[in-house]
C-alpha positions in Angstrom: -15.3 50.2 -63.6 -17.4 50.5 -67.0 -20.8 49.1 -67.2 -19.6 46.4 -69.5 -16.8 45.2 -67.3 -19.6 44.9 -64.3 -21.8 42.8 -66.5 -19.0 40.5 -67.4 -18.0 40.2 -63.8 -21.7 39.4 -62.7 -21.9 36.9 -65.6 -18.7 35.3 -64.4 -19.9 34.9 -61.0 -23.4 33.6 -62.2 -21.6 30.8 -64.2 -19.6 29.8 -61.0 -22.7 29.8 -58.9 -24.6 27.8 -61.4 -21.7 25.2 -61.7 -21.6 24.8 -57.9 -25.2 24.4 -57.8 -25.0 21.6 -60.4 -22.3 19.8 -58.6 -24.2 20.0 -55.4 -27.3 18.5 -57.1 -25.3 15.7 -58.4 -23.7 15.1 -55.2 -27.1 15.0 -53.5 -28.5 12.6 -56.0 -25.5 10.4 -55.5 -25.9 10.4 -51.8 -29.4 9.3 -51.9 -29.4 6.8 -55.0 -26.1 5.3 -55.4 -25.6 1.9 -53.7 -22.8 1.4 -51.5 -21.5 -2.1 -50.3 -20.6 -2.2 -46.6 -18.4 -5.2 -45.6 -18.3 -6.5 -42.1 -17.1 -9.5 -40.1 -18.5 -10.6 -36.9 -16.3 -12.8 -35.1 -17.2 -15.1 -32.1 -15.7 -18.1 -30.2 -19.2 -19.4 -29.7 -20.1 -19.5 -33.4 -20.6 -23.1 -34.6 -17.8 -24.4 -36.8 -20.2 -24.9 -39.7 -21.2 -21.2 -39.7 -17.4 -20.1 -40.1 -17.5 -18.1 -43.3 -21.1 -17.7 -43.6 -22.2 -14.7 -45.7 -25.4 -12.8 -44.6 -26.8 -9.9 -46.8 -28.7 -7.5 -44.6 -31.4 -4.9 -46.3 -32.8 -2.6 -44.1 -35.3 0.5 -44.3 -36.0 0.6 -48.1 -39.2 2.7 -47.7 -40.3 1.6 -51.1 -37.0 2.9 -52.9 -36.0 1.9 -56.3 -32.6 1.2 -57.5 -32.9 0.5 -61.1 -36.0 -0.8 -62.8 -37.8 -3.1 -60.6 -34.7 -2.9 -58.2 -32.5 -4.5 -60.7 -29.2 -2.9 -59.4 -30.1 -3.7 -55.9 -30.9 -7.4 -56.9 -27.7 -7.7 -58.9 -25.7 -6.5 -56.0 -27.4 -9.1 -53.6 -26.8 -11.8 -56.0 -23.1 -11.0 -56.6 -22.4 -11.3 -53.0 -23.2 -14.9 -53.0 -25.2 -15.0 -49.5 -26.1 -17.9 -47.5 -28.9 -16.0 -45.9 -30.6 -12.7 -46.7 -32.1 -10.8 -43.6 -34.7 -8.0 -44.1 -34.8 -5.8 -40.8 -38.0 -3.9 -41.4 -39.6 -0.8 -43.1 -39.7 -2.2 -46.6 -42.8 -0.1 -47.2 -43.3 3.6 -46.3 -46.5 5.2 -44.8 -45.9 8.6 -46.5 -45.7 7.2 -50.0 -48.3 4.5 -49.3 -45.8 1.9 -50.8 -48.0 -0.9 -52.4 -47.9 -4.4 -51.1 -46.6 -5.3 -54.7 -43.4 -3.5 -54.1 -42.5 -5.7 -51.2 -43.8 -8.9 -52.6 -42.1 -8.6 -55.9 -38.8 -7.6 -54.4 -39.1 -10.3 -51.6 -39.9 -13.1 -54.2 -36.8 -12.3 -56.2 -34.6 -12.3 -53.0 -36.1 -15.5 -51.7 -34.9 -17.1 -55.2 -31.3 -16.1 -54.3 -30.9 -17.2 -50.8 -33.2 -18.0 -47.8 -34.7 -14.8 -46.8 -35.9 -13.8 -43.2 -38.3 -10.7 -42.5 -39.1 -8.8 -39.4 -41.4 -5.8 -39.4 -40.4 -2.3 -38.7 -42.5 0.8 -37.7 -43.6 1.5 -41.0 -45.2 -1.9 -41.8 -47.6 -1.2 -38.8 -48.6 2.1 -40.0 -50.5 0.1 -42.6 -53.8 -1.5 -41.7 -53.2 -4.7 -43.8 -49.6 -6.0 -42.0 -51.4 -9.4 -41.7 -52.1 -9.5 -45.4 -48.4 -8.5 -46.0 -47.0 -11.1 -43.9 -49.1 -13.7 -45.7 -48.2 -12.4 -49.0 -44.2 -12.4 -48.1 -44.7 -16.0 -46.8 -46.2 -17.1 -50.3 -43.2 -15.2 -51.8 -41.0 -17.7 -50.0 -39.9 -15.4 -47.1 -39.9 -16.7 -43.6 -41.5 -14.0 -41.7 -40.3 -14.1 -37.8 -43.2 -12.9 -35.8 -41.8 -13.0 -32.3 -40.4 -16.6 -33.0 -37.3 -18.1 -33.8 -36.1 -21.1 -36.2 -33.2 -23.2 -36.6 -30.6 -22.5 -39.3 -28.2 -25.3 -40.5 -24.9 -25.1 -42.3 -22.1 -27.7 -42.7 -23.5 -30.0 -40.4 -24.0 -27.4 -37.4 -26.8 -25.3 -36.4 -27.7 -22.0 -34.8 -31.0 -20.1 -33.9 -32.2 -16.9 -35.7 -35.0 -15.1 -33.8 -37.2 -12.2 -34.9 -39.3 -9.9 -33.1 -42.1 -7.6 -34.3 -41.9 -3.7 -34.1 -43.1 -2.4 -30.8 -45.9 -0.8 -32.8 -47.2 -4.2 -33.4 -50.3 -5.7 -31.5 -50.3 -4.8 -27.8 -50.7 -8.4 -26.7 -47.9 -9.7 -28.7 -45.3 -11.7 -27.1 -42.7 -9.5 -25.7 -39.0 -9.8 -26.6 -38.1 -11.0 -23.0 -40.8 -13.9 -23.4 -39.2 -15.0 -26.6 -35.6 -15.0 -25.2 -36.9 -17.0 -22.1 -38.6 -19.6 -24.2 -35.6 -19.9 -26.5 -33.4 -20.3 -23.6 -35.4 -23.0 -22.1 -35.7 -24.9 -25.5 -32.1 -24.7 -26.4 -29.9 -23.8 -23.6 -26.5 -22.5 -24.5 -27.4 -22.3 -28.1 -25.8 -19.4 -30.4 -28.5 -17.1 -31.5 -29.0 -14.2 -33.5 -31.9 -11.7 -32.9 -33.4 -9.6 -35.8 -35.1 -6.4 -34.2 -35.8 -3.3 -36.3 -35.4 -0.5 -33.9 -31.6 0.2 -33.2 -32.5 2.6 -30.3 -33.9 -0.1 -28.1 -30.8 -2.0 -28.0 -29.3 -0.3 -24.9 -31.9 -0.5 -22.6 -33.8 -3.7 -23.8 -32.1 -5.9 -26.6 -28.8 -6.0 -25.0 -30.3 -7.7 -22.0 -31.8 -10.7 -24.0 -28.7 -12.8 -24.1 -28.3 -12.9 -27.9 -25.0 -13.4 -29.3 -25.5 -10.7 -31.9 -28.5 -8.5 -32.4 -29.0 -7.1 -36.0 -31.0 -3.9 -36.6 -31.8 -0.9 -38.8 -34.1 2.1 -38.2 -31.4 4.6 -37.7 -30.8 5.5 -41.4 -27.0 6.2 -40.4 -27.9 9.2 -38.5 -29.2 10.7 -41.9 -26.3 13.0 -42.1 -23.0 11.7 -41.2 -20.0 14.3 -40.6 -16.3 13.0 -39.6 -16.1 11.9 -36.0 -19.8 11.7 -35.5 -22.2 8.8 -35.0 -24.7 10.5 -37.4 -25.9 14.0 -36.9 -29.7 13.5 -36.4 -31.9 10.4 -35.5 -35.0 9.7 -37.5 -36.7 10.9 -34.1 -35.1 14.3 -34.6 -32.8 14.0 -31.8 -29.2 15.5 -32.4 -26.0 13.2 -32.4 -27.7 10.0 -31.8 -25.8 6.8 -31.5 -26.3 3.2 -32.4 -26.7 4.4 -35.9 -24.1 2.3 -38.1 -21.9 -0.6 -37.7 -21.0 -2.5 -34.6 -21.5 -1.7 -30.8 -21.1 -3.3 -27.8 -23.2 -2.7 -24.6 -23.9 -4.9 -21.7 -21.7 -7.6 -23.0 -23.8 -7.9 -25.9 -23.2 -7.0 -29.5 -25.0 -5.1 -32.0 -24.9 -4.4 -35.8 -26.7 -1.6 -37.4 -27.4 -0.9 -41.0 -27.5 2.4 -42.4 -30.5 1.4 -44.7 -31.3 2.1 -48.1 -34.3 4.4 -48.5 -35.6 7.6 -47.2 -38.9 8.2 -45.3 -41.1 11.0 -46.3 -39.1 14.2 -46.9 -36.1 12.9 -45.3 -32.6 12.8 -47.1 -29.1 11.4 -46.8 -25.8 13.5 -46.8 -22.3 11.6 -46.7 -24.4 8.7 -46.1 -25.1 6.5 -49.2 -27.8 3.7 -49.3 -26.0 0.6 -47.9 -26.3 -3.0 -48.8 -24.5 -4.8 -45.9 -22.4 -8.0 -46.5 -21.7 -9.6 -43.1 -19.4 -12.6 -42.7 -19.6 -14.7 -39.6 -16.2 -15.8 -38.3 -15.4 -18.1 -35.6 -12.5 -17.1 -33.5 
Protein backbone atom coordinates (compact mmCIF):
# COMPACT_ATOMS: atom_id res chain seq x y z
CA UNK A 1 0.00 0.00 0.00
CA UNK A 2 1.43 3.38 -0.99
CA UNK A 3 2.06 6.06 1.59
CA UNK A 4 -0.59 8.27 -0.02
CA UNK A 5 -3.28 5.58 0.31
CA UNK A 6 -2.35 5.01 3.95
CA UNK A 7 -2.70 8.73 4.66
CA UNK A 8 -6.11 8.81 2.92
CA UNK A 9 -7.30 5.79 4.94
CA UNK A 10 -6.15 7.33 8.22
CA UNK A 11 -7.83 10.59 7.29
CA UNK A 12 -11.04 8.69 6.49
CA UNK A 13 -11.08 6.94 9.88
CA UNK A 14 -10.18 10.16 11.66
CA UNK A 15 -13.19 11.92 10.09
CA UNK A 16 -15.44 9.02 11.17
CA UNK A 17 -14.07 9.18 14.70
CA UNK A 18 -14.58 12.94 14.90
CA UNK A 19 -18.12 12.59 13.57
CA UNK A 20 -18.86 9.89 16.17
CA UNK A 21 -17.43 12.08 18.95
CA UNK A 22 -19.59 14.98 17.78
CA UNK A 23 -22.73 12.81 17.79
CA UNK A 24 -21.89 11.51 21.27
CA UNK A 25 -21.29 15.05 22.55
CA UNK A 26 -24.63 16.25 21.19
CA UNK A 27 -26.43 13.22 22.65
CA UNK A 28 -24.73 13.74 26.03
CA UNK A 29 -25.76 17.40 26.08
CA UNK A 30 -29.30 16.49 25.05
CA UNK A 31 -29.52 13.84 27.79
CA UNK A 32 -28.65 16.42 30.44
CA UNK A 33 -30.29 19.62 29.20
CA UNK A 34 -33.37 18.70 27.15
CA UNK A 35 -36.56 18.70 29.21
CA UNK A 36 -38.87 15.71 29.05
CA UNK A 37 -42.49 15.64 30.23
CA UNK A 38 -43.52 12.56 32.17
CA UNK A 39 -47.30 12.10 32.33
CA UNK A 40 -48.66 9.79 35.01
CA UNK A 41 -51.99 8.96 36.63
CA UNK A 42 -52.57 7.90 40.22
CA UNK A 43 -55.91 6.14 40.77
CA UNK A 44 -57.53 5.53 44.13
CA UNK A 45 -61.03 4.69 45.27
CA UNK A 46 -60.30 6.75 48.40
CA UNK A 47 -59.62 9.94 46.47
CA UNK A 48 -62.29 12.57 47.25
CA UNK A 49 -64.52 13.09 44.23
CA UNK A 50 -63.67 16.77 44.01
CA UNK A 51 -60.05 15.89 43.25
CA UNK A 52 -60.85 13.62 40.32
CA UNK A 53 -58.82 15.07 37.43
CA UNK A 54 -56.61 17.18 39.69
CA UNK A 55 -53.32 17.98 37.95
CA UNK A 56 -50.09 18.19 39.93
CA UNK A 57 -46.74 19.29 38.53
CA UNK A 58 -43.80 17.89 40.47
CA UNK A 59 -40.35 19.42 40.15
CA UNK A 60 -37.48 17.79 41.99
CA UNK A 61 -33.70 17.94 42.29
CA UNK A 62 -33.02 21.02 40.21
CA UNK A 63 -29.60 21.52 41.83
CA UNK A 64 -29.43 25.03 40.43
CA UNK A 65 -29.99 23.93 36.83
CA UNK A 66 -30.97 26.45 34.16
CA UNK A 67 -33.32 25.55 31.32
CA UNK A 68 -33.30 28.65 29.20
CA UNK A 69 -32.64 32.15 30.47
CA UNK A 70 -34.06 32.46 34.00
CA UNK A 71 -35.48 28.95 33.52
CA UNK A 72 -37.85 30.26 30.88
CA UNK A 73 -38.24 26.87 29.15
CA UNK A 74 -39.02 25.12 32.43
CA UNK A 75 -41.54 27.76 33.48
CA UNK A 76 -43.29 27.68 30.10
CA UNK A 77 -43.62 23.91 30.29
CA UNK A 78 -45.07 24.09 33.81
CA UNK A 79 -47.51 26.80 32.79
CA UNK A 80 -48.67 24.85 29.72
CA UNK A 81 -49.55 21.86 31.96
CA UNK A 82 -52.24 23.95 33.68
CA UNK A 83 -51.55 22.54 37.16
CA UNK A 84 -53.88 22.80 40.12
CA UNK A 85 -50.85 22.48 42.39
CA UNK A 86 -47.05 22.48 42.10
CA UNK A 87 -45.00 20.25 44.42
CA UNK A 88 -41.27 20.90 44.90
CA UNK A 89 -39.63 17.86 46.50
CA UNK A 90 -36.24 19.20 47.50
CA UNK A 91 -32.74 19.99 46.30
CA UNK A 92 -33.52 23.22 44.54
CA UNK A 93 -29.98 24.17 45.52
CA UNK A 94 -26.68 22.36 45.19
CA UNK A 95 -23.94 22.48 47.80
CA UNK A 96 -21.18 21.79 45.27
CA UNK A 97 -22.21 24.73 43.09
CA UNK A 98 -23.01 27.05 46.01
CA UNK A 99 -26.36 27.85 44.41
CA UNK A 100 -27.42 31.34 45.54
CA UNK A 101 -30.70 31.71 47.42
CA UNK A 102 -31.81 34.15 44.75
CA UNK A 103 -32.01 31.26 42.26
CA UNK A 104 -34.57 29.37 44.36
CA UNK A 105 -36.51 32.46 45.41
CA UNK A 106 -36.83 33.84 41.88
CA UNK A 107 -37.96 30.52 40.42
CA UNK A 108 -40.42 29.86 43.25
CA UNK A 109 -41.92 33.33 43.00
CA UNK A 110 -42.73 32.67 39.35
CA UNK A 111 -44.08 29.17 40.02
CA UNK A 112 -46.33 30.34 42.85
CA UNK A 113 -47.88 32.79 40.39
CA UNK A 114 -48.90 29.83 38.21
CA UNK A 115 -50.48 27.62 40.90
CA UNK A 116 -50.32 27.07 44.68
CA UNK A 117 -46.79 25.78 45.29
CA UNK A 118 -45.57 23.55 48.13
CA UNK A 119 -41.95 22.82 49.07
CA UNK A 120 -40.05 20.37 51.27
CA UNK A 121 -36.32 20.43 51.83
CA UNK A 122 -33.84 17.96 50.37
CA UNK A 123 -30.46 17.01 51.71
CA UNK A 124 -28.71 19.77 49.75
CA UNK A 125 -30.74 22.54 51.36
CA UNK A 126 -29.37 21.40 54.70
CA UNK A 127 -25.80 21.61 53.42
CA UNK A 128 -26.20 25.41 53.58
CA UNK A 129 -26.08 27.29 56.88
CA UNK A 130 -28.98 29.56 55.94
CA UNK A 131 -31.79 27.02 55.52
CA UNK A 132 -34.03 29.01 57.89
CA UNK A 133 -33.53 32.15 55.82
CA UNK A 134 -34.22 30.21 52.63
CA UNK A 135 -37.53 29.02 54.06
CA UNK A 136 -38.46 32.56 55.10
CA UNK A 137 -37.71 33.95 51.65
CA UNK A 138 -39.63 31.15 49.90
CA UNK A 139 -42.66 31.93 52.06
CA UNK A 140 -42.36 35.60 51.11
CA UNK A 141 -42.26 34.45 47.48
CA UNK A 142 -45.67 32.82 47.95
CA UNK A 143 -44.59 29.22 48.51
CA UNK A 144 -46.01 27.06 51.30
CA UNK A 145 -43.00 25.48 53.02
CA UNK A 146 -44.00 22.26 54.77
CA UNK A 147 -41.77 21.73 57.79
CA UNK A 148 -42.99 18.50 59.37
CA UNK A 149 -46.58 19.68 59.11
CA UNK A 150 -49.69 19.27 57.03
CA UNK A 151 -52.23 21.53 55.35
CA UNK A 152 -55.70 21.05 53.89
CA UNK A 153 -56.18 21.32 50.13
CA UNK A 154 -59.66 22.00 48.78
CA UNK A 155 -61.06 21.46 45.29
CA UNK A 156 -64.64 21.36 44.02
CA UNK A 157 -66.07 21.26 47.52
CA UNK A 158 -63.87 18.38 48.75
CA UNK A 159 -60.65 18.32 50.73
CA UNK A 160 -57.57 16.19 51.30
CA UNK A 161 -54.45 16.61 53.39
CA UNK A 162 -50.96 17.38 52.14
CA UNK A 163 -48.10 16.67 54.55
CA UNK A 164 -44.44 17.45 54.11
CA UNK A 165 -41.36 16.49 56.07
CA UNK A 166 -37.92 18.02 56.33
CA UNK A 167 -35.03 15.98 55.03
CA UNK A 168 -33.41 13.70 57.65
CA UNK A 169 -30.35 15.99 57.48
CA UNK A 170 -32.46 18.57 59.33
CA UNK A 171 -32.31 19.51 62.96
CA UNK A 172 -31.84 16.61 65.37
CA UNK A 173 -34.84 17.64 67.47
CA UNK A 174 -37.25 18.05 64.57
CA UNK A 175 -40.59 16.28 64.58
CA UNK A 176 -40.27 12.78 63.18
CA UNK A 177 -42.35 11.49 60.25
CA UNK A 178 -43.96 9.01 62.63
CA UNK A 179 -45.00 11.79 65.02
CA UNK A 180 -46.42 13.82 62.14
CA UNK A 181 -48.40 10.83 60.82
CA UNK A 182 -49.83 10.14 64.29
CA UNK A 183 -50.78 13.79 64.72
CA UNK A 184 -52.51 13.78 61.34
CA UNK A 185 -54.44 10.58 62.01
CA UNK A 186 -55.66 11.82 65.40
CA UNK A 187 -56.83 15.15 63.97
CA UNK A 188 -58.30 13.83 60.69
CA UNK A 189 -59.05 10.10 61.03
CA UNK A 190 -59.73 8.42 57.73
CA UNK A 191 -58.64 11.41 55.63
CA UNK A 192 -56.98 10.88 52.25
CA UNK A 193 -53.47 12.28 52.50
CA UNK A 194 -50.37 12.78 50.39
CA UNK A 195 -46.85 12.97 51.82
CA UNK A 196 -44.02 14.96 50.25
CA UNK A 197 -40.71 13.42 51.35
CA UNK A 198 -37.49 14.05 49.44
CA UNK A 199 -35.68 10.75 49.97
CA UNK A 200 -36.86 7.88 47.80
CA UNK A 201 -34.58 5.40 49.57
CA UNK A 202 -36.39 5.86 52.90
CA UNK A 203 -39.68 4.61 51.50
CA UNK A 204 -39.39 0.84 51.90
CA UNK A 205 -38.38 0.73 55.55
CA UNK A 206 -39.90 3.93 56.86
CA UNK A 207 -42.22 6.11 54.81
CA UNK A 208 -44.28 3.21 53.50
CA UNK A 209 -45.37 2.47 57.08
CA UNK A 210 -46.82 5.92 57.83
CA UNK A 211 -50.25 5.32 56.30
CA UNK A 212 -50.17 7.96 53.53
CA UNK A 213 -52.28 7.23 50.46
CA UNK A 214 -49.41 8.42 48.26
CA UNK A 215 -45.80 9.38 48.97
CA UNK A 216 -44.12 11.67 46.44
CA UNK A 217 -40.31 11.78 46.39
CA UNK A 218 -37.24 12.65 44.39
CA UNK A 219 -33.55 12.26 45.30
CA UNK A 220 -32.86 9.19 43.14
CA UNK A 221 -32.13 11.09 39.89
CA UNK A 222 -33.59 8.18 37.96
CA UNK A 223 -30.59 6.05 38.80
CA UNK A 224 -28.39 8.50 36.82
CA UNK A 225 -27.88 6.07 33.92
CA UNK A 226 -30.91 4.13 32.74
CA UNK A 227 -30.51 1.00 30.64
CA UNK A 228 -33.25 -1.27 29.28
CA UNK A 229 -34.84 -3.49 31.95
CA UNK A 230 -33.12 -1.68 34.83
CA UNK A 231 -34.47 0.57 37.57
CA UNK A 232 -31.42 2.78 37.17
CA UNK A 233 -27.77 1.78 37.06
CA UNK A 234 -26.28 3.67 39.99
CA UNK A 235 -27.76 5.49 42.95
CA UNK A 236 -26.73 8.94 44.14
CA UNK A 237 -25.09 7.09 47.05
CA UNK A 238 -23.01 5.19 44.42
CA UNK A 239 -24.75 1.82 44.88
CA UNK A 240 -25.31 -0.35 41.84
CA UNK A 241 -28.79 -1.18 40.53
CA UNK A 242 -30.88 0.85 43.00
CA UNK A 243 -34.66 0.65 43.14
CA UNK A 244 -37.31 3.30 43.76
CA UNK A 245 -35.68 5.61 41.21
CA UNK A 246 -38.48 6.51 38.78
CA UNK A 247 -42.26 6.19 38.55
CA UNK A 248 -44.65 4.23 40.74
CA UNK A 249 -43.88 1.56 43.35
CA UNK A 250 -45.99 -0.28 45.89
CA UNK A 251 -44.58 -1.68 49.13
CA UNK A 252 -46.25 -2.56 52.45
CA UNK A 253 -49.60 -1.71 50.81
CA UNK A 254 -48.35 1.85 50.31
CA UNK A 255 -47.82 3.75 47.06
CA UNK A 256 -44.79 5.81 46.08
CA UNK A 257 -44.12 8.03 43.12
CA UNK A 258 -40.54 9.10 42.38
CA UNK A 259 -39.47 11.81 39.96
CA UNK A 260 -36.27 11.34 37.97
CA UNK A 261 -35.52 14.96 38.74
CA UNK A 262 -34.13 17.78 36.65
CA UNK A 263 -30.54 18.61 37.56
CA UNK A 264 -27.23 17.05 38.44
CA UNK A 265 -25.17 17.36 41.59
CA UNK A 266 -21.47 18.08 41.40
CA UNK A 267 -19.83 16.04 38.66
CA UNK A 268 -22.67 13.57 38.14
CA UNK A 269 -24.38 13.27 34.77
CA UNK A 270 -27.39 11.63 33.13
CA UNK A 271 -27.48 9.09 30.34
CA UNK A 272 -30.70 7.83 28.68
CA UNK A 273 -32.35 9.75 31.51
CA UNK A 274 -33.44 13.22 30.47
CA UNK A 275 -34.47 15.91 33.00
CA UNK A 276 -38.08 15.23 33.90
CA UNK A 277 -41.03 17.51 34.57
CA UNK A 278 -43.72 15.32 36.13
CA UNK A 279 -47.39 15.92 35.33
CA UNK A 280 -49.36 13.73 37.73
CA UNK A 281 -53.14 13.46 37.41
CA UNK A 282 -55.23 12.17 40.30
CA UNK A 283 -58.10 9.88 39.36
CA UNK A 284 -60.95 8.55 41.46
CA UNK A 285 -61.62 4.92 40.62
